[in-house]
Each structure stands twice: as structure tokens, then as C-alpha cells.
N, C-alpha and C positions, 0 to 999 in steps of 0.2 A: 902544917899547912893541910889544906884539902886536897884531895886526889883529883885527878882529870874527870872521873867519873861524878863524882859528887859536885864538881863545878857545872858538868853538864846537865845534871838533873836540875840544880837551881836555875840554869840559864834555860832550859825547857819550861820551868814553872814561871819565870818572869817574862819570858818571850811571849808567852800566850796571854798575858795580862794587857787590860785595856790601856791606852795610852794615857788616859786622865786618872789611872790608879796612882795611889800615893806612892807605892814601890817604884813605879815607872818616873814618876817626878823627882824621887830622891836619886834615882841612878843617874838621871841627866843633870841634877844640881852641881853648880861650879861655886866653889867658896869664893866670897868677895875679898877676904882678907889676905895679905901676904903671907908666905912660908917662910920659915927660917932659912939660914943659908944651907947648902948641901943640895944632894939630889933629891927630889920629890919622890914621895911613896907611890908604888906602882898601885894605881886604881884597880879593883876587881874586874871591872870590864875590860881594861887592857889585857890584865894577866889571861883572863879567859880566851879572849880573841887570839892571844899568841898561840894558846893550847889549841885553839880550832884550827889556826894556820897550820900547825904541826901535824895535824891529821887529815890535812887536805880537804876542808869544807870551805868551798867559795862563798855561798850565800845562805848563811845561818839562818837568817831572818825568815825566809821562806822555807827552809828545811824545817825549822822548829814548829811551824804551822801546820805540817803534815806529821801526824803521829807516827805513821809507818815508817816514813824516811827518817824521822828521828831518831826511832828505834834501832834502825840499822846505824846511826852514827853512834849510839851509845854502845852496841855490840862491838863496833870498830874501836871505840876507846878502851873498851875491857880487854881486847888482844893485844 
């Protein structure tokens, strides 16, 4: 599994992309088919958002747009 710091680096990268970027489209994509029985697999975004909540970041979309404030989040995650 990836560490919190690795996830935050990727979130920083993806968060700055334009909304019409293919990565953004894939991130928002919802499959049309039904899943097999059992609990669904955790999506990457849900997993990262839980990690962000654990370090008390309230509005990550605004924070990721500001490089200086995102560096502070990165430092907080490393400690």
C-alpha cells in the first residue's frame, strides 16, 4: 500500500489538473455494471479523503491550489 505522503503527492498532482483532463475524467468515472456480492472495494479518492480527514484538512481543493499551503500539509503528513 502507498504511504500517506505518496498519496498526498499524487493528490497534489491530480488536484491541479484541468477538469477536462483525462485523469480527472477517469477519477470521476462510475462503472455502469453491477459488482459481485460482498463489500465494494475502496476507491482511491475515498481512501485519500479519509487520510486527509485524519490530519484535519477541511477544504483540500482550495489548499492544493496554493503551493505554499500544500507544502505545509505535506510537512504535517511527514511528521
